[in-house]
N, C-alpha and C positions, 0 to 999 in steps of 0.2 A: 501495502501500500504506497500512495507516497504521498508525501507532509501535509502536498494540499486535503488532498484524498484525506490522509488522519484528522486531521485539522477542521473538515465539514464535519467530518462523523463526528468530535466533537463539540463542535461552536457550541456556545455558548447561548441557549435559550434566549428568549424574551419574557422577562419574568412578568411584564407587565399586562399578559395574557392568562397568564393564573392568577392573581391575586382580586382579592372583590371590591365591586364597581366603590364600594365605601374609599378604598386602599385610595384612590385618586385626592383622592378630601386630604389628605394626612399629608403636608408640608410642614416644615423648619420655620419656627418664624425670625421673627425677625431682632429678637431678640435673642435667642441659640446662637444663631446668624453672629452674631459679635464679639457673644462670650470669648471664644478663642484670643480677639484682639483687645478685649477690653479689662483679659485678667493679665495682663504685658506690665510687669510693675512697673515698666512707664509710661503708661497709659494714664492720666486723668477718666476715672469711666464716674461717666452721669448715668446708665444705660443698667434698668432692669432693677427691682425692689431688695437690694444686700442688706438686712439687715449689718450694725455694725458691732461683731462680737466681742471689742474689745471694752464692753462695758461686763461681761458677763465674766465673774469669776471662778476662772476654770483651775481652779484649785477647790474650791466646794464641789464643781462636781465633778472631778474624779473621784475627790469622798466616797460623794453620794453614789456614784455610780457603784465603784470596790464594796460601797455598806447592799446596795439591791444585790450583786450577783453572792454575797460571802453568806446572808444570810435568807434571801431568799430566789436563790438561783433556779433553782429546783421549780419553780413558780415563769419566773423573768422567763425564761429558756425557752419555757414548752410552748404548746401552740394555748390559743385560748377562743373567746367566746366571737360568736360570727359576728357581735353590736358592738361588741369590747367591751372593756376590764367596767365593769359594775362600780366600783370605786371611783375608780374614772369618772365615769356617766353621770355620776353625785357631783365629782368635785367642778364640773365645767357646766352641771346649773352654778355653783354658787359666781362661777365667774362671770358669766350670762344672768346673773341676779345684777350687778356692777349697769347694766342696759336696761334695766330691767326689765327682765325677764323673768316669769315664770311657768318653771319648766319640772317637767317630770322627768327622771333617770331613763325610767323605761322608753320615751321619745328621741333621745340621744344613741347614734349612733358616729361611730368614732367609726373616723375613719383614716386613709392615708392620706395627710396633706387634706386641705379642705380641694384640693384637685380633682381627690380622686368621689368626692361628689357633684363634683359637677357633670364627674362622669356618666357617674348613678344617675343622676338626676336628668340627664340626654340619653340613655339609656330608654329610661324606661319610659318616656312621654314622648320624641322626637321619634317621628317617618322622616322619611325622604320628601324632600317639600313643606313638613312642617314648619312655618312663624316661629322663629326666636324675636322679639324686643331685644336689643339693647338698647345704654344710654348708646352719646356719638362726644369722641370717643370712649371706649370702652378693651376691657383687660385680654391682654393680647392673649392669654392662655387658654379665657372662655370661647374668646372668638373658635382660636384652633380647635377643640374637644365640640364645641355648636359645628361648626364642615364636620368633621369628619363625622361623625350622625348626620350628616346631610340636609338639615336645615337651614334654612333661606331667614339669611340676623336683617333683622331691620330694625336701623341708626332711629331714636328717638332726639332728636334737639334736645341739647341743654344753657344754661345760662349761670351767671356769677351763682346761682342756689337749685345747681344739678339739675333735675333732667326735668323738661318745662310740661306741668299736666297741658298745656291746651294743644301741647304737641300732641300726646299721646293720644290725648282724643281725637285727633285727627287722621292720628300711623294706624288705632282702630277702625275707626269708620270705613277710613279705605280701603283698607285691606279686607273688611267684612263686607268690602262691599266686590271687593276682586273674587268672594268665596275664597279664599286664604284661611288657614288653622292656625289660630297663634296657640301656642302651647303653654309659652309662661312668658315673663317680661325678667330680667337682668339685673342688675342695681346692687351698686358699692355705694352706698348711701353717703358715709364719713370716709372725708378725706382719699376722696374720689382716686383710684387707677385709672386714664393714668393723668388728671386735673388736680385729683387737690382739692375740690372741690367738698362743705358737704352742704348736705339736703339740710333747711331748717322741718321742726318738730309740723308744724302748721301746712308747707308741702307733701310730707310724707304721708297726714292724714288724708290730704287730697289723693294723693295716689293711690293707693288703699281702699278708698272709697271709687273707684275709678273700675280699678282693676278687680274687687268685688262684682260690683253691677255689671261686667263684661265677661265677669266666670273665668278668669287668668291668670292663675298662681304670680305670686310675685319669690325669685329667689332671691333673700335677702345676705351677700357675701359682703364679710364683718371681719377680713382679719387686721381692720389696721383701727379699731372703734375706744383702743381704751390707748390710742397715742397720741391726746389732743390736745396742742399744746399752753396752753392759756387758760378753757375751762371743759370742762367732759362733752362730749359729744351728745347732741341731743339722743333719747331713749332709742332702741331698735327699735326698726317698725313693725320686727316678732313678739314686742312686750305690748301693741298695741293691735294687735292682731293673726290670733291664734292659732287660724281655722285655714287660712289662703296664704300665708308667708312660709317657708323652707329656710328656715335658717344656719349657713353657712358660718365657721370659725375657726379659726386656726392657732397653735402656738409657737406658729413658723414666726413675727412679728414681734411676740411679745417675750417669749422664750432663746427658743434655739429654735433654726430652721432641720436643721440636722437631725431631728429623733422625726420627720414626718407627721406628727402627729394633727390629726384636726380634727372637725366635727359636724354632719348637720341634724338639726333640730328641726322633724318632720310633725304633722300634720297626724294622732293616732293614725288616719282610716291610711298613709301613704309607711307607715311607720315596715313593715312586711316586705312589701314590694321591695324598698332601697336594702331591706337587711338580707335577704335570697341576691338581689340582685351581687351587692360588695361581698357574698361569702362564692354567688359563682367565678368570682376578681381571681381573691385573693385569700380563698377562704377564712381571713382570722386577718384582724390589723398584729400589728408587731407590738404581742404580751413586750418584751421588754419594753420601748419604746413606750409603750405608755407605761409602766410604772415607774420608769425614771421619770418622765413628768408628773406623774402621781407621787414620786416623793417628793421632789424638789415640790411641789405646790404646798406639801402637807408638813415638811421641814422646815421652807429657810422664806423669809421674808420676800413674796415671788412680788408684792406693787409694792414695793421697794425698787426692785430689781425694774419693773415697769418705769418706774419714778424717774435712774437713770437714764434707762433709752427716749424717755424724754426729753431730757435736761439735752442730752447728745443731739437730738438732731434735733429740736430750736434753736442753735449752733449754728447748725450744719446747712439748714431751713434760710435766721439771716443772710452768714455769708451770701447764700447761695442769689437772695436778695435785692443783696448790697452790691453785690458784684454783676446784676443786670442792671438794676438803678445806673449804674457810673460806666455802661459798659456799651450798652444796647442801643438804640439808635427810637430818639421819639414817640419813632410810625411803628415800633413792635411795641409789642404786650403780653401777660405774662397774669396765670395768677397767682394769691398770695395766701397757698391754705393755712392752716390755724390747727395743723395735724399732718401725721401721718410722712408721708416718702416725696411726697411728688408734686411739681412744679412744670404749669401745663406754658411753654411760652410758642406764640404770634407770630412769627416771623413778618416785615416788608413783605405785598406782592409781588409774584414773582420769583418769591425767591424756594424753590422747592426743599426740601430738608434732607431724602433723599440721597440727591444729584449732589448733596453736599457734603456728605459724607468720606468719602475719601479723601476731603484738604482738611480732614476734622482730626483725623488718622492720624494722618502725615504733620500736622501740630502736634500730638499725643493727645488727642481728649478724645472720649466716644460717647455718643446716648442715640437714640429711639428715636431714630426717625416718624413723625407723624402716621404716616400713612399704616404704619404696624401694628394700630391699632382701630382703623377699619374692618369689616369686611371686603372694603369691594379694592384696596387694597391700593390706590389712585394714589396720585402725589398729591403732597399736603406741605404748608407752608410754619408745618408746627409740631408741635415734639417736648 
């Protein structure tokens, strides 16, 4: 057999033909694509919501983990409950109480970060072509998940107070007229990713009323709610509506991201479906990670830890805003967040932030272009 014949016999096939249809919607995000560059030590990275772990007492964390394995290793290193460890679910209810939520531990599902909760919700609700309403702009990770399940993502206009109720009513009316099925609306009401905007209480109530009237579930993603700089954030939307709100929380921003512990608080009518979906996906969340977080909550001054994060991020926010005020043109504008991680900058007309990225990297700065936060990925002068 000649070399040519041998190559043709063993030539690699086009694997795309074997993939499921939904695989075509799995694409790397702009943030993931930037990580290789942003992680270089000489780069000043403004890309991605990476917690600053310098405020974590590493010696305390090391002792806690050593004690966990030594005294409770038989449980910590074993399989656990598909819904999550009962003690941690009780502690999660105590954490949520800080934002006005009264919850039953039976309605809490522990997940591998809140990102897994987004995946589970999408899996049980979305058929191809169904509509998911989101803020404009919205979190990259959520957009990727919705796309993977072949949802039609419809952005709803925001202003300085978050998602616009008038724009929401208009979007629902248009979609109903088109015959589209709206499955849920996805919101980040506190220190929104990526704009940093916080929705006031009155607007939360108005949006909840609209969604109840229209029989649309609200998925409230709240990883930043305890990171208010000057005052506490408003009560969670879930505190006002326990039947129509699916609440997502995470310890990634308030303790550490590496344990990958998040949760979903769901109406009792949805709990079984989500637990079944989670068990089929991961069998059970990591017992070790859950018990590490549980031990930290039980034995460490975790509220003081969050306060130290808040102080650190407030200083960084102030430095960012002062630099923008001093160096950017008058025709640019930006948000002034009262907590969380993000500032959203809008540059003068005609500037494409994605096209500008190579020049920024040469200048040793990384950021996420604004187009990443829109489902259509079109050019944007924001970021």
